[in-house]
C-alpha positions in Angstrom: 13.0 -0.9 12.8 14.4 0.0 16.2 13.6 -2.0 19.4 11.9 1.1 20.7 9.5 2.5 18.2 9.4 6.3 17.9 5.6 6.3 17.4 3.1 3.9 19.0 -0.5 4.0 18.0 -3.1 1.6 19.6 -6.8 1.7 19.0 -6.9 5.1 17.3 -10.4 6.3 16.6 -11.7 9.5 15.0 -15.3 10.5 14.9 -17.3 13.5 13.7 -20.3 13.7 16.0 -21.8 10.3 16.0 -20.1 9.3 12.7 -16.9 7.3 13.2 -14.4 7.6 10.3 -11.4 5.8 11.8 -11.9 2.6 13.7 -9.2 1.2 16.1 -6.1 1.7 14.0 -2.9 0.4 15.5 0.7 0.4 14.3 4.2 1.3 15.4 6.8 3.3 13.5 10.6 3.3 14.0 13.4 4.7 11.8 11.8 3.3 8.7 9.5 4.1 5.7 6.0 2.9 6.5 3.3 3.3 3.8 -0.4 3.7 4.4 -2.4 2.8 1.3 -6.0 2.4 0.3 -8.7 4.0 -1.8 -9.8 7.6 -1.4 -11.9 7.9 1.8 -10.3 5.0 3.5 -8.9 7.2 6.3 -5.3 7.5 5.4 -5.0 11.3 5.6 -7.3 11.4 8.7 -4.8 9.2 10.5 -1.9 11.4 9.6 -3.6 14.6 10.6 -4.8 13.0 13.9 -1.2 12.3 14.9 -0.5 16.0 14.6 -4.0 16.9 16.1 -4.7 19.0 12.9 -8.3 17.8 12.4 -11.2 20.3 12.7 -12.5 21.1 16.2 -15.6 18.9 15.8 -13.4 15.8 15.3 -13.1 13.6 18.4 -9.8 11.7 18.7 -9.4 8.8 21.1 -7.0 5.9 21.5 -5.6 3.4 24.0 -2.2 4.8 23.3 -1.0 7.6 21.1 2.6 8.1 22.0 5.5 9.9 20.3 9.0 9.4 21.7 7.6 8.8 25.2 5.1 11.8 25.0 1.4 11.2 25.3 -0.1 13.1 22.3 -3.7 12.7 23.5 -3.0 14.5 26.8 -0.8 17.1 25.2 -2.1 20.7 25.2 -2.3 22.8 22.1 0.8 24.7 23.3 2.6 21.4 23.6 1.5 20.4 20.1 2.7 23.7 18.6 6.1 23.0 20.1 6.1 19.6 18.5 4.7 20.4 15.0 7.5 21.3 12.6 10.2 20.9 15.1 9.8 17.2 15.8 6.7 16.1 13.9 6.2 17.5 10.4 3.9 16.9 7.5 4.2 17.5 3.7 0.8 18.2 2.3 -0.4 16.7 -1.0 -0.4 19.7 -3.2 1.9 22.7 -2.7 -0.6 25.0 -4.6 -2.9 24.8 -1.6 -0.3 24.5 1.1 2.0 27.4 0.3 1.0 31.0 1.0 0.3 32.7 -2.4 1.1 36.2 -1.1 4.5 35.4 0.5 7.7 34.7 -1.4 9.4 31.3 -1.1 12.2 32.9 0.9 9.8 34.5 3.4 8.0 31.2 4.0 11.1 29.1 4.5 12.5 32.0 6.6 9.5 31.6 9.0 10.4 27.9 9.5 14.1 28.7 10.0 13.4 31.4 12.6 11.3 28.9 14.7 14.4 27.0 15.6 17.4 29.3 15.0 18.2 32.9 16.0 20.0 34.3 13.0 20.9 37.7 11.5 19.1 38.6 8.3 22.2 37.7 6.2 22.6 34.4 8.0 18.9 33.6 7.5 19.1 34.3 3.8 22.2 32.1 3.6 20.4 29.3 5.4 17.4 29.6 3.1 19.6 29.3 0.0 21.4 26.3 1.5 18.1 24.6 2.2 16.9 25.2 -1.4 20.2 23.9 -2.7 19.8 20.8 -0.5 16.6 19.9 -2.2 18.3 20.3 -5.6 16.8 23.6 -6.7 19.1 25.4 -9.1 19.6 29.2 -8.6 18.3 29.1 -5.0 18.6 32.9 -4.6 16.3 33.5 -7.6 13.8 30.9 -6.5 13.7 32.4 -2.9 12.5 35.7 -4.4 9.7 34.0 -6.4 6.1 33.3 -5.4 4.3 29.9 -5.4 2.4 30.5 -8.6 5.7 30.9 -10.4 6.9 27.4 -9.6 6.2 24.1 -11.2 4.6 21.3 -9.2 8.0 19.6 -8.7 9.6 22.8 -7.5 6.7 23.5 -5.1 7.1 20.0 -3.6 10.8 20.5 -3.1 10.1 23.9 -1.4 7.7 22.0 1.0 10.5 19.5 1.8 13.0 22.4 2.3 10.6 24.0 4.8 10.4 20.7 6.7 14.2 20.3 6.7 14.5 23.8 8.2 13.2 22.4 11.5 14.9 19.0 11.5 12.0 16.8 12.5 12.3 13.2 13.8 9.0 12.0 12.1 7.8 13.1 8.7 4.3 12.4 7.4 4.2 12.7 3.6 0.7 12.9 2.2 0.7 11.9 -1.4 3.9 13.9 -2.0 4.4 12.7 -5.6 0.8 12.4 -6.9 0.9 15.6 -9.0 4.4 15.1 -10.4 5.6 13.5 -13.6 7.6 10.3 -13.5 11.1 11.8 -13.7 10.4 14.5 -11.1 8.6 12.0 -8.9 11.7 9.8 -8.8 13.9 12.8 -7.8 11.6 13.6 -4.9 11.5 10.0 -3.8 15.3 9.8 -3.9 15.6 13.0 -1.8 13.2 11.5 0.8 15.2 8.3 0.8 18.4 10.2 1.4 16.8 12.1 4.3 15.6 8.9 6.0 19.1 7.4 5.6 21.2 10.5 6.6 19.0 12.0 9.3 17.4 8.9 10.8 13.9 10.1 9.9 10.8 8.0 10.5 8.6 8.4 7.4 4.9 7.8 7.2 4.2 7.7 3.5 0.5 8.1 2.5 -0.1 7.0 -1.1 -2.5 5.4 -3.6 0.4 4.0 -5.7 0.9 0.4 -4.8 3.7 -0.1 -7.3 5.6 2.8 -5.8 5.3 1.8 -2.2 6.3 -1.8 -2.9 9.7 -0.5 -4.2 10.2 2.5 -1.9 8.9 1.6 1.6 9.8 -1.0 4.2 6.3 -1.9 5.4 2.7 -1.3 4.3 -0.5 -0.7 6.2 -3.6 -1.3 4.0 -6.7 0.6 5.0 -10.3 0.0 4.1 -13.3 1.9 5.5 -11.2 3.5 8.3 -9.7 0.2 9.4 -6.3 -1.4 8.9 -7.1 -4.7 7.1 -3.6 -5.9 6.5 0.0 -5.1 7.5 2.9 -6.6 5.6 6.4 -6.0 4.4 6.5 -3.9 1.2 8.4 -6.7 -0.6 5.4 -9.0 0.1 2.8 -6.6 -1.3 2.5 -8.7 -4.5 1.5 -11.8 -2.4 -1.1 -10.3 0.0 -3.4 -12.3 2.2 -6.4 -10.1 2.6 -9.0 -10.2 -0.3 -9.1 -6.4 -0.3 -5.4 -6.1 -0.9 -5.6 -8.9 -3.4 -8.3 -7.0 -5.3 -6.3 -3.8 -5.3 -3.3 -5.6 -6.7 -5.3 -7.4 -9.3 -6.9 -4.2 -10.6 -3.4 -2.7 -11.4 -2.7 -2.5 -15.1 0.4 -4.3 -16.4 2.6 -3.6 -19.4 3.6 -7.2 -19.5 0.2 -8.9 -19.2 -2.4 -7.7 -21.7 -6.0 -7.9 -20.4 -9.1 -6.7 -22.2 -10.9 -5.8 -19.0 -9.4 -5.0 -15.5 -10.9 -7.0 -12.7 -13.5 -5.2 -10.5 -13.0 -5.4 -6.8 -15.7 -7.5 -5.1 -16.3 -6.0 -1.7 -17.4 -7.8 1.4 -19.4 -6.2 4.2 -17.4 -8.2 6.7 -14.3 -6.1 5.9 -16.0 -3.1 7.6 -16.8 -5.1 10.6 -13.5 -6.7 11.2 
């Protein structure tokens, strides 16, 4: 990680009315791959969306510090955030079926992203779209550019989402379960692509996932969330020797091909975890 983190989050809180859903989350992010893991409902996606201020209007976001590359995100206007989103901060949603516009071709959707940052002729724009699709290892990019989202497989759709992100060359990418709907071989290709982008473009990657095996191999550091709180932060290589009982319970519940067990352990929860 760099000496000067790109993103600094201190005491992030999110509430809907009188109901808090994220409690005092703090972390920094440099030019690295940082995973956020935990069960469904632990607040992982809420944290990611809060950074982009993409939560519903009734959500209240507060923090001691929410700073991106020296810019105070909390005090940023909606116009400021629109200038940041996509261009410098970008997010890959979990399922392309719900994130891509069903009535626009793939080329039209990537073209919108291209035109936000570049002034090109129609021919130049089409050439740029095809180059982006080829960059994410899509064969016959011209044919795919003319297709609609329902004509693509899950893996192809996820590559299109990455191509749209690449069009605007962001500094920080939030990937929300980008491989959850993919089979093993396609998942590995998408991970390899993300890894290359981090290495080649110096991206900072916030990788939201349920897959503990995956993040232990793919990421540099891991934040473990429970009930809207970060209960443990550790190096990804240390995920198999966690300290917090919640992380220990998650790891113990993972099935293993090497160790045969009749029954997987059940996580024993402690009320103190929600009050930490």
